[in-house]
C-alpha positions as CSV (number, residue, x, y, z in Angstrom):
1,T,84.2,-59.1,-34.5
2,A,82.9,-56.7,-32.2
3,R,84.6,-58.5,-29.0
4,S,88.1,-58.1,-30.7
5,H,87.8,-54.1,-31.3
6,L,86.2,-53.8,-28.7
7,L,89.8,-55.2,-26.5
8,T,91.9,-53.1,-28.9
9,S,90.5,-49.9,-28.3
10,F,90.7,-51.0,-24.3
11,D,94.4,-52.2,-25.0
12,S,94.9,-48.9,-26.4
13,D,93.4,-46.4,-24.0
14,R,95.9,-48.8,-21.6
15,W,98.5,-47.7,-24.1
16,E,97.9,-44.2,-24.1
17,E,97.5,-44.1,-20.3
18,R,101.2,-45.6,-19.9
19,I,102.9,-43.7,-22.2
20,S,101.5,-40.0,-20.1
21,Y,101.9,-42.2,-16.9
22,T,105.4,-42.8,-18.0
23,S,106.4,-39.4,-19.7
24,E,104.9,-37.7,-16.4
25,I,107.3,-39.9,-14.2
26,N,110.2,-38.5,-16.6
27,L,109.9,-35.1,-16.9
28,K,109.6,-35.3,-12.6
29,Q,113.0,-37.2,-12.4
30,H,114.2,-34.7,-15.6
31,Y,113.2,-31.3,-13.1
32,I,114.9,-33.3,-10.1
33,W,118.0,-34.0,-12.0
34,K,118.2,-30.6,-13.2
35,T,117.1,-29.1,-9.4
36,S,120.6,-30.9,-8.4
37,I,122.5,-30.2,-10.5
38,D,121.0,-26.8,-10.1
39,I,121.9,-26.8,-6.1
40,Q,125.5,-27.8,-6.7
41,A,126.3,-25.6,-9.2
């Protein structure tokens, strides 16, 4: 039905948002981790 299709597209949008948000956090954590390694070295 149209309603379920709407729900699916909404879910996939949220899912993509979540993925990009998560990878952004991972990138920041990796950068912080690498920076702290450089400081210690």
